[in-house]
N, C-alpha and C positions, 0 to 999 in steps of 0.2 A: 483535630482532624476528623474524628467521627461525627462531631456535631455539624461540621461544614458539609460533609457528605449527606448527612440526614436532611439538612436544610435544602440542599440542591435537589435531592430526591423528591422532597415534598413539593417544591416549586414545579418540578417536572410533571408530577402527578396532577397538580392543579391545572397546568396548561393543557394537558391532554384531556382532562375532564371538561374544560370549557370549550375546547375545539370540536369534540365529538358531538354530533347532533343529538339532541335529547330524544329519547324514544317516546313516541306518543302513547299516552295511556289508552287502553282499549275503550271504545265508546260505550257509554252507559246503555244498558238494555232498557228501553222504555217500557214501563208498566210491568217489569219483571217481578220475581224471577220466573224464568221459563226453562223448560228442558231444551237442550241443544239437539241438533239433528244427529250428532254423532255420540251422544251421551247414553250410557246404559241406564235404563230406568231402575231406580232403587225403591223398593216397597217394604223393606224389612222393618220399618218402624210401625207398620200397621199390623193388626192381628190377622193372621191367616185363619182358615176355618178351624183347624185343630186348636190353635191358641185361643180363638174366640170361645169355643165350647169349654175348654179347660178353665178359662177365666170366669165364665158365667157359673159353672158348677162350683168353683172355689168361692165365689161371692155368695152363692146360695148357702153353702155350708157354713160360712162365717157370719151370716146375717141374723142368725137366731130367729128365723121365720119371717123376717121383714122383706126378703127377696124370695120369690117363688118362680120356678121355671115350669113351663108347659111346652111340650113338643106339639105343634099344631099340624104337622104333616111333613112330607118329604118333598124335596126338590125333584126335578126330572132325572137327575143323576143319583137320587137316593139319599141326599144329605138331609139331616133333621133341621127343621126351621123352628126357632125358639121364640116363644112369647115370655118376656120377663115382666113380673109384677113387683113393684116396690111400694111399700107403704100399705096401710090398712084403712085408709079413709073411706067414707061412704060414697064419694063421687069419683067417677072414672075420668081420666084423660088418656088420649091415645096417640102414640107416635109410631111411625115406621121408618126404617132406615135402609139404605142401599138396595132399593129396587133395581137400580142399575149397578151392575157388579163393579164398575170402575169408579165408583163414587164413595170413598171410604170415610170421609170425615164425620158424617152423622153417626156412624156406628161407633167410632172412637169416642166421640163426645158423649153419646148416650151410655156407654160403658162407665164412663166417669160419673155421669149423673145418677145412674142406678146405684152405684156404690155409695155416693153421698147421701141419697135419699134413704137407702136401706140402713146405713151404718154410721153416718156422721152424728156427732153429739151437738153440732151447732144448732141454735134455736130455730133458724130458718128452715133447716131440713127436718127437724122434729115436727115443726108445724105442717110441712108438706105431707109427711107420711101419716100424720094424724087426720088430716082433712081429705087427702086424695089417695086414690090408688093409681099409680103411675104405670101405665101399660106401654111396653115397647116391644114391637116385633123387630128383633135385632138381626139385620142383614136378611132381608126378604129373598135376595137372590144369591145364595151361597155358590151356586155353580158359576155364575157370571164372575164372581170375585176370583174363584180358582182359575178360571179361564181368561181372566183379565179382559172381560168384554162387557158391554152395556147390557146385552140381551140375556135372556135365559138360554138354556141349552136345548136345541132341537135341530139336529142335522137334516130333518125332513122339511123344515120351514120353506115354503115356496117363495118365488119371486113375485112381488106385488105387481110388477109390470107385465108379467107374462101368464099369470095364473088363469086369468079370464080374458083372453084376447078380444072377445066380443065386447067387453066393458072397458077396455083400455087399462091404464094404470089404476089400481084400486087404492084410492087415497084414504087416509086414516079417518078424516072427519066424516066421510060418507059411509064407508064400508067397515071401518074399524080394523082395517087390515094393515098392521104395522109389524113387518117382519124384515129380517135380513136373510136372504136365500142361503140355505145350508148352515145357518148359524143359530137363529132363534128368534124370539119375539120380545118386543119392548113391553115389559110387564106393566108399565103405567098406562096401558090402554085396555086392560083386561080385568078391571075391578068390578065386574058385574055380579051383584048378589044373586040375580036370576039370569043365567046365561041366555035364556029365551027372550030377554029384552034387548039383546045386543044386535047391532046391524049385521055382524058376520053370520049370526044364526038366521035372522029374518030375511036378509038380502042374498046371502050366499049359501045358506043351508049348512053352515059349518056346525057339526053336531055337538062338539064339546069345546070348552074353553082351553085354548092352547097356552094361555098364561097360567099354568098350573099353580105357581106360587102366589100370584095375585088372587086367584080364586080362593086359596086358603085364607089369605088376609081378609077377604070380603066376608067370609063366614065368621071369623073372629069378631070383626067390628060389628056385624049384624047381631051377634049373640051377646055382646056386652050388656050387662044390666046392673045399674042403670046406664042409659045411653051416655056416651062420653060428652063432657062439657064442650070439648073441642078436639080437633084432629089435626096433626101436623105430619106432613110428608117431607122428609129431609133428603135433598138432592144436591147435585153440584153442577156448575156451569163453567163456560170458558171465561176469559178475562173481559171485563167491561169497565167503562169509565163514565162518570157523571158528565153533565153538560160543560163543566169547567175543566174537564180532563183529569179529575181525581180518580184514583183506583177504587173500584167497588169491591168489597170483600164478600157481600152476600146480597141476594135479591129476594124480594117478598112478593107473594101473590095470594089472592083469595081463591076460594072455590068460586065457580061461575054457574049462573043460571042461563045466561045468554052469551053471545059472542060480541056484544056491544057493552062497553064499560059503563056508559051513562045509563043505559037501561038496567044493567046489572045492579047498579046502586039503588034502584027503587025497591029491591027485594030485602026484607028485614034480615034474612040469613046472610046475605052478602054484606049488609051493614055491620052485623055482628062479627063477621070474618074480618072486615076492614078495621074494626076496633082492635082486633088481635095484632094486626100489622102495626097500628099506631103504638100499642104498648111496647112491642119489640123495638121499634125505631127509637122511641123515647128512652128506653132503658139502655140501649147499646151505643147511642150516638156520642156519648162522652168518653167511651173507650177509644184510645188512640189507634187501635188496630181494627176497629169495626166501622164500616161505612156501607149503608144500605141503599138500595135502589128498588124501583118497581120492576117486576118481571115483564116479559114481553107481552104482546097483545093477547087478550083473553081468549080462551077456548072453553066452551061449555061441553065438550065431548064427554059423554057420561061414563066412559071407561076409565077416565083418569080418577085416581083414588079420591082426591078431595072433592071432585064433582059428584061422584057416585054417592058418597056418604052424606053430602049435603042435600043433593036432589032427592034421594030416596029415603034417607033416615033422618034428615033435618038436623045434621050435626054441622056447626060452623067449622069450616076447614081452611087450612092455609098450606102454602108451599114455601119452603125455605131452600134457596139454592146457594150453597156456599161456593166460592171460587175454588176450582180444583180440577179433578179427574186425573186418572193415572197418566193418560197420554199428554196432558198439558203440563202438569207440575211434578209427576211422580210423588215423592215425599217432601218436596221443597215446601217450606212454610207450614209443615204439618201441624206443629204446635200451635201456631197462631190461628190457623183456620179451624182447628178443633175447638179452640177457645171461643171463636166466633159462633160456632154451632151451639156450644154449651151455653154461652151467655144469652143467646137468642131464646132458647127454651127456658132457661132459668128466669129470665125477666117475665115471661108469661106465667110461669108457675107462681112466682112471687105475687104478681097482680091478682092471680086467681085466689090464692089463700088469704091475701090481705083484703080481698073484696073491693079493691080499687078499680077493677076492670069495668065495673058498672058505671063509673063516672067518666069513662073515656069518650071523647068526641070523635066518632068514627069519621066525620067529614075531614078530619085532619090527615087522612090517608093521602090527600092531594099534596101534602108537604114532602112526601117521599119522592125523590127525583127519579126521572126516567134515566136510562143509561144506553150506551152504544157499545157494540162489540169492538175490541181491539185485537190485533194480531201482531206478532213480532215479524220483522223483516230484517234478519241479520244473517251474515255469512255463517257457514257451517261451523267454523272454528270458534265462534263466540258463544 
């Protein structure tokens, strides 16, 4: 009797299951992951300012002299900005991270790199610290990170559209005026070693550099001796895809002498910078999680870090833009994107100490594809 009832019950359940319409699976998010419109942004997997300082000081203490910290100055809100030096080699290389406060992956990656160069017993890291001094300004914009914003902190920053009505909107390329009214300034427009060469000084009579933190970086780079072999500025961008629709995880760009790419490539320093991009692309392309593209149209504006240090100091310079930003991803894909930043820099370090960089054909920069921006168009609940 019990078996009969059980069999009838099973048949009943099967009939019900087959007659109820199947619930459709939620549509896939193209080019994801993304934050949803109703999702609380989580950032606790990144180092906040206090954690960053604590980590750097702990690493310095444990490194037996292979990691040294210097405070290069203070942010506009009074936070110390740190230059970390790993290794004791005779040649300098230079990296800066998080000029834009909402772009954390470069900082996370370089914390890992500093620890490996200073303390790892692996032969590749021993070779790096014997041949190079690895200089990193870790989180150029600490105020922006705390405030979760791109710009530095300056509540007196004026509106570029209304500051000089007689001149109209003060565009960045002409006047160097890149502000968000009542918020602050975009630090990657203010890397003038001599402020009196800036268009804001010469065209608008602006007496002092409002990009306080960028001005500190400029003096550090200017004073490094010997001059760095190369300079990297680590940033983040929105989501992009290559011409076939494949997701891009990072974009690459050289420093520029002109606003025309073909003309730019006639300059030896741009050719050297292009070779750096080729090295990174070659090294990372076989990683399943790394896919590179070229960055957007060239800008030779001298206030951009890589441009200033190439145009004035003769240092080959590049930009690495990792997919990310607080407002786009929060901490989604943090581990993978941090690895992209780490491996991009490590590939260049390896080629530098192995001396294979001199054999790179810079013209192969044309192999790195262009990309286009993509945005999600999904209901709020997805």
